[in-house]
All heavy atoms as a GROMACS GRO file, in nm:
protein
  413
    1MET      N    1   7.539  10.993  13.619
    1MET     CA    2   7.614  11.058  13.519
    1MET      C    3   7.762  11.070  13.547
    1MET      O    4   7.846  11.048  13.467
    1MET     CB    5   7.547  11.184  13.477
    1MET     CG    6   7.606  11.255  13.357
    1MET     SD    7   7.565  11.164  13.203
    1MET     CE    8   7.622  11.270  13.088
    2LEU      N    9   7.781  11.125  13.668
    2LEU     CA   10   7.925  11.140  13.716
    2LEU      C   11   7.997  11.011  13.721
    2LEU      O   12   8.107  11.006  13.676
    2LEU     CB   13   7.923  11.205  13.847
    2LEU     CG   14   8.055  11.241  13.906
    2LEU    CD1   15   8.128  11.331  13.826
    2LEU    CD2   16   8.047  11.294  14.051
    3THR      N   17   7.933  10.893  13.763
    3THR     CA   18   7.992  10.769  13.767
    3THR      C   19   8.038  10.721  13.629
    3THR      O   20   8.157  10.679  13.610
    3THR     CB   21   7.890  10.667  13.818
    3THR    OG1   22   7.855  10.710  13.953
    3THR    CG2   23   7.964  10.528  13.833
    4LEU      N   24   7.958  10.751  13.531
    4LEU     CA   25   7.990  10.713  13.395
    4LEU      C   26   8.113  10.790  13.334
    4LEU      O   27   8.203  10.735  13.272
    4LEU     CB   28   7.871  10.726  13.293
    4LEU     CG   29   7.764  10.623  13.314
    4LEU    CD1   30   7.647  10.655  13.235
    4LEU    CD2   31   7.806  10.487  13.306
    5ALA      N   32   8.110  10.929  13.373
    5ALA     CA   33   8.212  11.010  13.331
    5ALA      C   34   8.350  10.971  13.390
    5ALA      O   35   8.449  10.966  13.324
    5ALA     CB   36   8.177  11.154  13.365
    6LEU      N   37   8.343  10.939  13.523
    6LEU     CA   38   8.465  10.896  13.592
    6LEU      C   39   8.505  10.756  13.537
    6LEU      O   40   8.629  10.734  13.530
    6LEU     CB   41   8.444  10.896  13.752
    6LEU     CG   42   8.424  11.036  13.801
    6LEU    CD1   43   8.391  11.020  13.953
    6LEU    CD2   44   8.549  11.117  13.787
    7LEU      N   45   8.411  10.674  13.511
    7LEU     CA   46   8.452  10.537  13.448
    7LEU      C   47   8.521  10.552  13.320
    7LEU      O   48   8.623  10.496  13.298
    7LEU     CB   49   8.324  10.454  13.434
    7LEU     CG   50   8.346  10.320  13.377
    7LEU    CD1   51   8.428  10.230  13.460
    7LEU    CD2   52   8.219  10.259  13.343
    8LEU      N   53   8.469  10.637  13.237
    8LEU     CA   54   8.532  10.673  13.096
    8LEU      C   55   8.673  10.724  13.116
    8LEU      O   56   8.768  10.683  13.056
    8LEU     CB   57   8.450  10.767  13.022
    8LEU     CG   58   8.499  10.816  12.894
    8LEU    CD1   59   8.503  10.698  12.793
    8LEU    CD2   60   8.415  10.922  12.832
    9VAL      N   61   8.684  10.819  13.214
    9VAL     CA   62   8.821  10.872  13.234
    9VAL      C   63   8.913  10.766  13.286
    9VAL      O   64   9.026  10.751  13.237
    9VAL     CB   65   8.815  10.988  13.335
    9VAL    CG1   66   8.962  11.033  13.378
    9VAL    CG2   67   8.737  11.108  13.277
   10ASP      N   68   8.869  10.681  13.367
   10ASP     CA   69   8.957  10.576  13.423
   10ASP      C   70   8.990  10.481  13.327
   10ASP      O   71   9.112  10.436  13.312
   10ASP     CB   72   8.882  10.502  13.542
   10ASP     CG   73   8.971  10.398  13.606
   10ASP    OD1   74   9.077  10.432  13.642
   10ASP    OD2   75   8.915  10.274  13.614
   11LEU      N   76   8.902  10.448  13.221
   11LEU     CA   77   8.936  10.341  13.121
   11LEU      C   78   9.033  10.410  13.023
   11LEU      O   79   9.133  10.337  12.974
   11LEU     CB   80   8.803  10.310  13.055
   11LEU     CG   81   8.712  10.211  13.133
   11LEU    CD1   82   8.580  10.190  13.061
   11LEU    CD2   83   8.780  10.081  13.156
   12VAL      N   84   9.023  10.538  12.994
   12VAL     CA   85   9.111  10.596  12.892
   12VAL      C   86   9.253  10.601  12.959
   12VAL      O   87   9.347  10.571  12.884
   12VAL     CB   88   9.054  10.737  12.876
   12VAL    CG1   89   9.160  10.817  12.788
   12VAL    CG2   90   8.933  10.727  12.780
   13LEU      N   91   9.254  10.648  13.082
   13LEU     CA   92   9.393  10.659  13.146
   13LEU      C   93   9.456  10.528  13.158
   13LEU      O   94   9.578  10.507  13.138
   13LEU     CB   95   9.387  10.729  13.275
   13LEU     CG   96   9.341  10.881  13.267
   13LEU    CD1   97   9.332  10.948  13.402
   13LEU    CD2   98   9.454  10.954  13.176
   14SER      N   99   9.381  10.431  13.206
   14SER     CA  100   9.444  10.296  13.213
   14SER      C  101   9.483  10.241  13.087
   14SER      O  102   9.583  10.170  13.072
   14SER     CB  103   9.335  10.198  13.272
   14SER     OG  104   9.300  10.236  13.406
   15SER      N  105   9.406  10.255  12.966
   15SER     CA  106   9.452  10.208  12.847
   15SER      C  107   9.581  10.275  12.793
   15SER      O  108   9.673  10.214  12.738
   15SER     CB  109   9.330  10.239  12.745
   15SER     OG  110   9.225  10.161  12.780
   16ILE      N  111   9.588  10.410  12.818
   16ILE     CA  112   9.703  10.482  12.778
   16ILE      C  113   9.824  10.444  12.851
   16ILE      O  114   9.930  10.428  12.804
   16ILE     CB  115   9.680  10.632  12.788
   16ILE    CG1  116   9.571  10.683  12.680
   16ILE    CG2  117   9.809  10.709  12.764
   16ILE    CD1  118   9.609  10.647  12.532
   17PHE      N  119   9.809  10.404  12.974
   17PHE     CA  120   9.913  10.364  13.068
   17PHE      C  121   9.973  10.228  13.012
   17PHE      O  122  10.092  10.216  13.003
   17PHE     CB  123   9.868  10.347  13.203
   17PHE     CG  124   9.981  10.283  13.300
   17PHE    CD1  125  10.071  10.378  13.348
   17PHE    CD2  126   9.980  10.159  13.345
   17PHE    CE1  127  10.180  10.315  13.422
   17PHE    CE2  128  10.074  10.113  13.426
   17PHE     CZ  129  10.188  10.195  13.458
   18LEU      N  130   9.876  10.145  12.979
   18LEU     CA  131   9.921  10.017  12.915
   18LEU      C  132   9.988  10.036  12.776
   18LEU      O  133  10.096   9.975  12.758
   18LEU     CB  134   9.796   9.929  12.888
   18LEU     CG  135   9.830   9.795  12.834
   18LEU    CD1  136   9.913   9.707  12.917
   18LEU    CD2  137   9.687   9.725  12.799
   19VAL      N  138   9.951  10.118  12.698
   19VAL     CA  139  10.021  10.148  12.566
   19VAL      C  140  10.150  10.218  12.592
   19VAL      O  141  10.241  10.178  12.519
   19VAL     CB  142   9.910  10.248  12.490
   19VAL    CG1  143   9.996  10.298  12.371
   19VAL    CG2  144   9.787  10.184  12.438
   20ALA      N  145  10.164  10.300  12.703
   20ALA     CA  146  10.294  10.368  12.722
   20ALA      C  147  10.389  10.271  12.774
   20ALA      O  148  10.506  10.266  12.734
   20ALA     CB  149  10.269  10.480  12.825
   21GLN      N  150  10.346  10.171  12.851
   21GLN     CA  151  10.441  10.065  12.913
   21GLN      C  152  10.475   9.975  12.794
   21GLN      O  153  10.599   9.937  12.780
   21GLN     CB  154  10.369   9.987  13.012
   21GLN     CG  155  10.339  10.067  13.136
   21GLN     CD  156  10.477  10.115  13.197
   21GLN    OE1  157  10.503  10.229  13.182
   21GLN    NE2  158  10.551  10.029  13.255
   22VAL      N  159  10.393   9.940  12.690
   22VAL     CA  160  10.429   9.853  12.581
   22VAL      C  161  10.522   9.928  12.489
   22VAL      O  162  10.624   9.873  12.445
   22VAL     CB  163  10.308   9.802  12.512
   22VAL    CG1  164  10.333   9.746  12.376
   22VAL    CG2  165  10.217   9.710  12.585
   23ALA      N  166  10.501  10.058  12.468
   23ALA     CA  167  10.590  10.138  12.382
   23ALA      C  168  10.718  10.150  12.448
   23ALA      O  169  10.833  10.151  12.392
   23ALA     CB  170  10.528  10.287  12.364
   24TYR      N  171  10.725  10.158  12.580
   24TYR     CA  172  10.852  10.172  12.665
   24TYR      C  173  10.930  10.033  12.637
   24TYR      O  174  11.065  10.037  12.616
   24TYR     CB  175  10.837  10.192  12.804
   24TYR     CG  176  10.969  10.185  12.888
   24TYR    CD1  177  11.048  10.286  12.871
   24TYR    CD2  178  10.997  10.072  12.973
   24TYR    CE1  179  11.166  10.282  12.942
   24TYR    CE2  180  11.103  10.083  13.043
   24TYR     CZ  181  11.193  10.180  13.045
   24TYR     OH  182  11.310  10.173  13.102
   25LEU      N  183  10.873   9.920  12.634
   25LEU     CA  184  10.931   9.805  12.624
   25LEU      C  185  10.990   9.784  12.480
   25LEU      O  186  11.090   9.716  12.464
   25LEU     CB  187  10.839   9.681  12.650
   25LEU     CG  188  10.794   9.653  12.793
   25LEU    CD1  189  10.673   9.547  12.799
   25LEU    CD2  190  10.915   9.616  12.873
   26ILE      N  191  10.912   9.829  12.379
   26ILE     CA  192  10.964   9.814  12.242
   26ILE      C  193  11.055   9.922  12.201
   26ILE      O  194  11.160   9.894  12.136
   26ILE     CB  195  10.831   9.832  12.146
   26ILE    CG1  196  10.740   9.701  12.177
   26ILE    CG2  197  10.879   9.828  12.002
   26ILE    CD1  198  10.606   9.707  12.105
   27PHE      N  199  11.024  10.057  12.228
   27PHE     CA  200  11.112  10.161  12.181
   27PHE      C  201  11.197  10.233  12.289
   27PHE      O  202  11.260  10.331  12.255
   27PHE     CB  203  11.019  10.271  12.126
   27PHE     CG  204  10.944  10.209  12.012
   27PHE    CD1  205  10.798  10.207  12.013
   27PHE    CD2  206  11.001  10.182  11.884
   27PHE    CE1  207  10.724  10.158  11.911
   27PHE    CE2  208  10.925  10.123  11.776
   27PHE     CZ  209  10.793  10.112  11.793
   28GLY      N  210  11.185  10.196  12.413
   28GLY     CA  211  11.267  10.256  12.530
   28GLY      C  212  11.198  10.390  12.565
   28GLY      O  213  11.085  10.397  12.552
   29ALA      N  214  11.276  10.469  12.623
   29ALA     CA  215  11.224  10.592  12.698
   29ALA      C  216  11.149  10.687  12.588
   29ALA      O  217  11.042  10.738  12.633
   29ALA     CB  218  11.330  10.673  12.757
   30THR      N  219  11.195  10.690  12.455
   30THR     CA  220  11.123  10.775  12.367
   30THR      C  221  10.977  10.719  12.346
   30THR      O  222  10.885  10.810  12.341
   30THR     CB  223  11.208  10.774  12.235
   30THR    OG1  224  11.334  10.825  12.264
   30THR    CG2  225  11.133  10.867  12.130
   31GLY      N  226  10.966  10.600  12.338
   31GLY     CA  227  10.835  10.542  12.313
   31GLY      C  228  10.739  10.568  12.431
   31GLY      O  229  10.625  10.602  12.419
   32ARG      N  230  10.800  10.574  12.554
   32ARG     CA  231  10.714  10.590  12.680
   32ARG      C  232  10.670  10.746  12.672
   32ARG      O  233  10.560  10.779  12.706
   32ARG     CB  234  10.795  10.561  12.800
   32ARG     CG  235  10.711  10.586  12.922
   32ARG     CD  236  10.793  10.564  13.045
   32ARG     NE  237  10.925  10.646  13.045
   32ARG     CZ  238  11.034  10.622  13.124
   32ARG    NH1  239  11.028  10.516  13.194
   32ARG    NH2  240  11.131  10.702  13.110
   33ASN      N  241  10.773  10.836  12.639
   33ASN     CA  242  10.729  10.972  12.636
   33ASN      C  243  10.622  11.001  12.529
   33ASN      O  244  10.534  11.076  12.551
   33ASN     CB  245  10.866  11.056  12.602
   33ASN     CG  246  10.956  11.048  12.720
   33ASN    OD1  247  10.918  11.012  12.832
   33ASN    ND2  248  11.082  11.065  12.699
   34VAL      N  249  10.637  10.943  12.410
   34VAL     CA  250  10.530  10.953  12.313
   34VAL      C  251  10.393  10.904  12.363
   34VAL      O  252  10.295  10.972  12.339
   34VAL     CB  253  10.580  10.894  12.175
   34VAL    CG1  254  10.463  10.875  12.081
   34VAL    CG2  255  10.696  10.952  12.114
   35GLY      N  256  10.398  10.789  12.435
   35GLY     CA  257  10.276  10.742  12.496
   35GLY      C  258  10.200  10.833  12.593
   35GLY      O  259  10.093  10.854  12.586
   36TRP      N  260  10.294  10.886  12.670
   36TRP     CA  261  10.241  10.992  12.775
   36TRP      C  262  10.197  11.124  12.708
   36TRP      O  263  10.103  11.182  12.751
   36TRP     CB  264  10.337  11.020  12.891
   36TRP     CG  265  10.348  10.903  12.989
   36TRP    CD1  266  10.441  10.816  13.006
   36TRP    CD2  267  10.235  10.861  13.065
   36TRP    NE1  268  10.399  10.719  13.104
   36TRP    CE2  269  10.284  10.749  13.138
   36TRP    CE3  270  10.109  10.899  13.081
   36TRP    CZ2  271  10.205  10.681  13.229
   36TRP    CZ3  272  10.034  10.833  13.180
   36TRP    CH2  273  10.080  10.730  13.252
   37GLY      N  274  10.270  11.157  12.601
   37GLY     CA  275  10.227  11.273  12.520
   37GLY      C  276  10.082  11.251  12.464
   37GLY      O  277   9.997  11.344  12.478
   38ILE      N  278  10.064  11.138  12.409
   38ILE     CA  279   9.927  11.101  12.354
   38ILE      C  280   9.821  11.094  12.474
   38ILE      O  281   9.707  11.138  12.442
   38ILE     CB  282   9.935  10.960  12.294
   38ILE    CG1  283  10.019  10.978  12.156
   38ILE    CG2  284   9.792  10.909  12.244
   38ILE    CD1  285  10.052  10.842  12.083
   39ALA      N  286   9.863  11.052  12.588
   39ALA     CA  287   9.770  11.043  12.695
   39ALA      C  288   9.734  11.176  12.737
   39ALA      O  289   9.607  11.202  12.771
   39ALA     CB  290   9.840  10.968  12.822
   40ILE      N  291   9.831  11.267  12.747
   40ILE     CA  292   9.786  11.401  12.778
   40ILE      C  293   9.688  11.468  12.683
   40ILE      O  294   9.594  11.530  12.723
   40ILE     CB  295   9.913  11.494  12.793
   40ILE    CG1  296   9.997  11.445  12.896
   40ILE    CG2  297   9.892  11.640  12.803
   40ILE    CD1  298  10.140  11.497  12.921
   41LEU      N  299   9.716  11.452  12.557
   41LEU     CA  300   9.630  11.497  12.454
   41LEU      C  301   9.492  11.440  12.457
   41LEU      O  302   9.390  11.503  12.451
   41LEU     CB  303   9.686  11.468  12.314
   41LEU     CG  304   9.815  11.560  12.275
   41LEU    CD1  305   9.858  11.512  12.146
   41LEU    CD2  306   9.775  11.696  12.278
   42LEU      N  307   9.482  11.306  12.476
   42LEU     CA  308   9.357  11.244  12.506
   42LEU      C  309   9.283  11.287  12.619
   42LEU      O  310   9.162  11.299  12.625
   42LEU     CB  311   9.369  11.088  12.499
   42LEU     CG  312   9.387  11.022  12.357
   42LEU    CD1  313   9.400  10.880  12.375
   42LEU    CD2  314   9.278  11.058  12.269
   43GLY      N  315   9.361  11.310  12.736
   43GLY     CA  316   9.305  11.370  12.843
   43GLY      C  317   9.237  11.513  12.833
   43GLY      O  318   9.126  11.524  12.883
   44ILE      N  319   9.303  11.583  12.751
   44ILE     CA  320   9.243  11.711  12.720
   44ILE      C  321   9.113  11.693  12.648
   44ILE      O  322   9.016  11.767  12.668
   44ILE     CB  323   9.355  11.801  12.640
   44ILE    CG1  324   9.458  11.837  12.731
   44ILE    CG2  325   9.288  11.932  12.580
   44ILE    CD1  326   9.573  11.897  12.662
   45VAL      N  327   9.115  11.606  12.550
   45VAL     CA  328   8.997  11.584  12.464
   45VAL      C  329   8.878  11.534  12.546
   45VAL      O  330   8.760  11.580  12.537
   45VAL     CB  331   9.024  11.492  12.356
   45VAL    CG1  332   8.900  11.446  12.275
   45VAL    CG2  333   9.130  11.559  12.241
   46VAL      N  334   8.913  11.427  12.640
   46VAL     CA  335   8.806  11.375  12.727
   46VAL      C  336   8.750  11.483  12.822
   46VAL      O  337   8.630  11.491  12.838
   46VAL     CB  338   8.865  11.265  12.804
   46VAL    CG1  339   8.765  11.216  12.899
   46VAL    CG2  340   8.881  11.138  12.713
   47THR      N  341   8.848  11.570  12.866
   47THR     CA  342   8.801  11.671  12.950
   47THR      C  343   8.704  11.769  12.889
   47THR      O  344   8.608  11.799  12.945
   47THR     CB  345   8.914  11.749  13.028
   47THR    OG1  346   9.006  11.653  13.100
   47THR    CG2  347   8.878  11.855  13.117
   48LEU      N  348   8.756  11.813  12.781
   48LEU     CA  349   8.664  11.905  12.701
   48LEU      C  350   8.535  11.836  12.658
   48LEU      O  351   8.425  11.896  12.656
   48LEU     CB  352   8.738  11.957  12.575
   48LEU     CG  353   8.857  12.041  12.604
   48LEU    CD1  354   8.934  12.076  12.468
   48LEU    CD2  355   8.812  12.170  12.676
   49GLY      N  356   8.538  11.709  12.631
   49GLY     CA  357   8.409  11.642  12.593
   49GLY      C  358   8.315  11.633  12.701
   49GLY      O  359   8.193  11.654  12.694
   50ILE      N  360   8.370  11.603  12.824
   50ILE     CA  361   8.297  11.587  12.947
   50ILE      C  362   8.231  11.726  12.987
   50ILE      O  363   8.119  11.747  13.024
   50ILE     CB  364   8.358  11.527  13.055
   50ILE    CG1  365   8.391  11.389  13.034
   50ILE    CG2  366   8.287  11.548  13.196
   50ILE    CD1  367   8.490  11.315  13.140
   51ARG      N  368   8.317  11.828  12.969
   51ARG     CA  369   8.267  11.962  13.001
   51ARG      C  370   8.152  11.997  12.907
   51ARG      O  371   8.056  12.067  12.945
   51ARG     CB  372   8.370  12.070  12.991
   51ARG     CG  373   8.475  12.060  13.106
   51ARG     CD  374   8.577  12.169  13.097
   51ARG     NE  375   8.502  12.299  13.127
   51ARG     CZ  376   8.562  12.413  13.098
   51ARG    NH1  377   8.680  12.422  13.057
   51ARG    NH2  378   8.499  12.521  13.116
   52GLY      N  379   8.163  11.961  12.783
   52GLY     CA  380   8.058  11.977  12.676
   52GLY      C  381   7.929  11.911  12.721
   52GLY      O  382   7.814  11.968  12.680
   53LEU      N  383   7.927  11.800  12.786
   53LEU     CA  384   7.803  11.729  12.836
   53LEU      C  385   7.736  11.823  12.935
   53LEU      O  386   7.612  11.803  12.954
   53LEU     CB  387   7.840  11.597  12.888
   53LEU     CG  388   7.898  11.499  12.786
   53LEU    CD1  389   7.924  11.368  12.862
   53LEU    CD2  390   7.778  11.469  12.680
   54PHE      N  391   7.800  11.886  13.021
   54PHE     CA  392   7.748  11.955  13.130
   54PHE      C  393   7.703  12.108  13.090
   54PHE      O  394   7.656  12.171  13.184
   54PHE     CB  395   7.838  11.957  13.257
   54PHE     CG  396   7.854  11.817  13.315
   54PHE    CD1  397   7.978  11.760  13.295
   54PHE    CD2  398   7.738  11.760  13.367
   54PHE    CE1  399   7.980  11.620  13.350
   54PHE    CE2  400   7.747  11.620  13.416
   54PHE     CZ  401   7.874  11.563  13.414
   55TYR      N  402   7.734  12.154  12.976
   55TYR     CA  403   7.709  12.292  12.946
   55TYR      C  404   7.612  12.304  12.818
   55TYR      O  405   7.600  12.218  12.747
   55TYR     CB  406   7.832  12.371  12.907
   55TYR     CG  407   7.919  12.404  13.024
   55TYR    CD1  408   8.045  12.344  13.038
   55TYR    CD2  409   7.878  12.489  13.123
   55TYR    CE1  410   8.127  12.362  13.144
   55TYR    CE2  411   7.971  12.508  13.235
   55TYR     CZ  412   8.082  12.451  13.244
   55TYR     OH  413   8.156  12.481  13.358
   0.00000   0.00000   0.00000
């Protein structure tokens, strides 16, 4: 179960990193900041979701 949770976190963070890099190429620094802001929000959602699985 832990392996699946860590795999999910890794996939989400890797995907957001890719999106942030593409946003940086298209929109510059603002796009990158928006991408990382979305990453942080998704990280919170994933963390709360994983915590919900264990409680």
